[in-house]
C-alpha angles and dihedrals in degrees: 000000000000116000112257131176126204129187139190136174111248122179092334097313135089118254111198127187124198114202122190094010101104142006092029093167093064116095087242132004136178128181103211126204122184111170101317093327110112125190129175109216120191136176121200134172137185120251093235136036117261108252123240101022133115100199140061107267099218119164122191121192130187108190117202111199113191092217086068088071095034094257138127114223116260122238133053100297097053089209132104110259130159115021113267121241090254091053091052093047093048091049089053091052090051092046097050103064095034102049095068090053094065118087110276091229096049112119102169115122109255130187128191107195123190115190114191107215101170136005127214106188090219090059115050112220090213091067093046090052092051091054095040094052091055091047096047091050092046094056093041125089090245112118107255132159094211168066107185129175137205133216129182123209129196131182127217122176090351094305123116116237118199115222093350122206118254097269095051089045093053097043105032125101094244132045106180129169120187128181123194145178121218088276112024148026109261106176137018126187119172144167115188145168098240098304113187116246095246092051091050093051089050089053093047093054095043087059090046091057092049089049090061091064091050090050090053088052092050092047091053091052092045092050091056102034107017122120124227110265114256127241116252139190109260115228094195119138111256112252091228089059091054089049091052092048091052090052091055097038110025119211092256089056093051092046091054090049095055097036101095136108091217117081096206093050090051092050091050090052091052090048089056091049089049092051091049091052095044088055092049094048097039091122097046106076093176092058094041090058092060099031093108093056091044092054090047090053091048092050089049096051089046095050093045093048091049092051102038099039105024098028088227120140120208091247095044098250127142117256093257097035122119120217119253109293133206135172136186137168135209095031092137116062125223097011116112097249137349138178137166128213123195127190111175107302092346115097130175131182117195125196122198123208123190124202139162119286089253088074093065112136115257113228118208105189146112095278106098094197102051111064100147142024126219097186123049127183117191125187126199128195111188120190095244089066088075097033096259137119128229135131118265114252100177127265117330131202092279093052093048091047095051092046092051093048090053091046090050091051096052103038093080093060098045119111119250122257091255092054093043115014097201139112106231130207126180122186120195113206115198106222094172132004133202102143139315098037091153091062093045088053089057091053093045090047094051089054093042092053090050091049090051090056095252104153097225113183096232135352117261127211131185135207138171130222124201134201140213116193132197132203097296135045090250094053107085146113124214112209123206115222103003120210125214098274092050089050093050095047100029131085103237145034105196108181118187126176128184151121126267088272102050153329122294101176141011132185118176123184124178138181097206133069097274145305128267118234093254091058092050091048093049093047092052092046091049094049091050092053091046097048092050090051090050093049096047098038106035119009101041093047088055093049120357101191142358114285115256094237138027117259129277094260098040119102115260118227129197123180135207133180120231133182105274088224088064095055089096090055091055094046097042130195108328090349093298097136099044091044090053089051092053093044092051098046105026093228132125116244125198125180127193124211088254091060100257109150120201118195113196127188147117098241109073093197092056090045089053089049091053090050091049092051093048089051090054091048094052098040119086114234114258133187114274095022112142116210135171114228142172122243103244102162138019127201133173091259101043150324129273118224126197110211094177134352107297092003112106140162136184130234115202118230089247090058100050102080136014090234122061114267129191099199126032090212087067088068108020135039129187113279095027114143111221139163120241134180123220114243095193126240126329126222088279094052095253120140114232134187136206129211096186094056096057107121 
């Protein structure tokens, strides 16, 4: 392919795409330039389908190379290793809009790789990779019903910023990512500082409009450089097999099997149906090999027909009805805060841990402005939560994504470091799962934070809506609070978290080629109604406000401001002074460059002692000041007292006792604790003290 270059103006900057310049052996490759950010985006696929699978094996990678930001990786190895959390989250955001646009019966392995080569802080590489992945796939020979395009929107001082730079993205009150096809919105991801619903809708469709100009640009490139799409082996279930299945298991029988509010009962019913069909097809190895997928498709058609045509949900609920809810706090002893939230057969327990600010998470990535995190939300999904058994292998992409979504939802309501000088970690443990665990973790985490005494600004709740569509855009049903079956067989998982006053997070996934504006509007309206109901009727009755103090077992922190010029006095040479303070009082001491000192401990008396000693260290001696000190050295002419680590003064022999003494040792010994008054400076500028003049 001959090398060609294309450019367009996008949000005040030039987006340039080089085709045929590098990576020519990939099915599709685009070298993307936006400002001085450069990302190589490639799409590759295998020649044949992978045998024995019933899903599309798509892999999406976002490779952060530290050289792109002029850095050497931290740690001992000095080489990039496991993908960072940001890499995982970016890969998920690329995957979610693109996966539905591949043929449903496509089983060839496909990889979308995005290699970040250079980073301009004004042009976020994540956005470039999102556009580049769609472009590389569109010009490749891989079957794809695209293109799609992505726009990001920030907000600073109430004004929208299209494709903001990294600083505005990090610090703005909105972080919105919207992907679209030429007709519909296909993916939404948002973090926001309580943005009202109508403002969020305005932002979403502003992005959708900009996406249309990008799609026109991609279409032009694909027309000139795109390859013909290759043929592939369809893995669709034969119609004659479906007909045979319906003869053996009529639709009424399948409807009865899936119509249950208990997940285990439903699974037992499906196992009976499976056994019946396995017996019937015992002599047909070809059909037996795809029977699992066929039963899945039969269940899907049954559930969708029940919902769309009959308005019947598998568990018998009304379309807008939420599953039974329950909430409680303080169920785990000794931890700093705990809460459990239950919605039907979904149950999450969140534990909050508080620590000094020195325990912030260090972030080693391409973002030059975010180098640490004060709040961390982690989400765990063990196999027992769905009645399965498998060994734990650490958090996967799903766990990282759900944790990030909950973190995004709660950050806007957290107190500032000045208000609450703690590092905060919440961990959501999934005890039971039947859909929408990420939103349950937001509810549980809100209550856990309040139970731990974290003075959050407002409580946050989360809920998810689903969707079943028919043959036309007007034929659809939006479902409030989807359970697992409705998620598996439905078309949408629209998660929204927020306070009573606005949205703090959105994550929207779909399995179809986009949502119309009425569907988006209805989903946002439904989630608002549901989260307010959850707040008022379940969460706030369990705990109405943050506790006034942190718990018995949580560390206590007091803060004091010192003159930044005195930081060296507190630290001492090679840390000698601060280490002596820590050893004497048993507390943790952190000092910022601005002179803010945080003293952390469990014994309030020892914390107060540490504060008193620091005040002595940073305060210049003045005449009339009375201090208690320890005798640390005795000379013929006087005794030396230590009032605090690194803070000493001398008492002349004539100022030790009211009567005349010949030897200091007759009155004082090393280790004695005595009070002394400051006499001010002598003619030579030296500060002296007196024991005998203490009143």
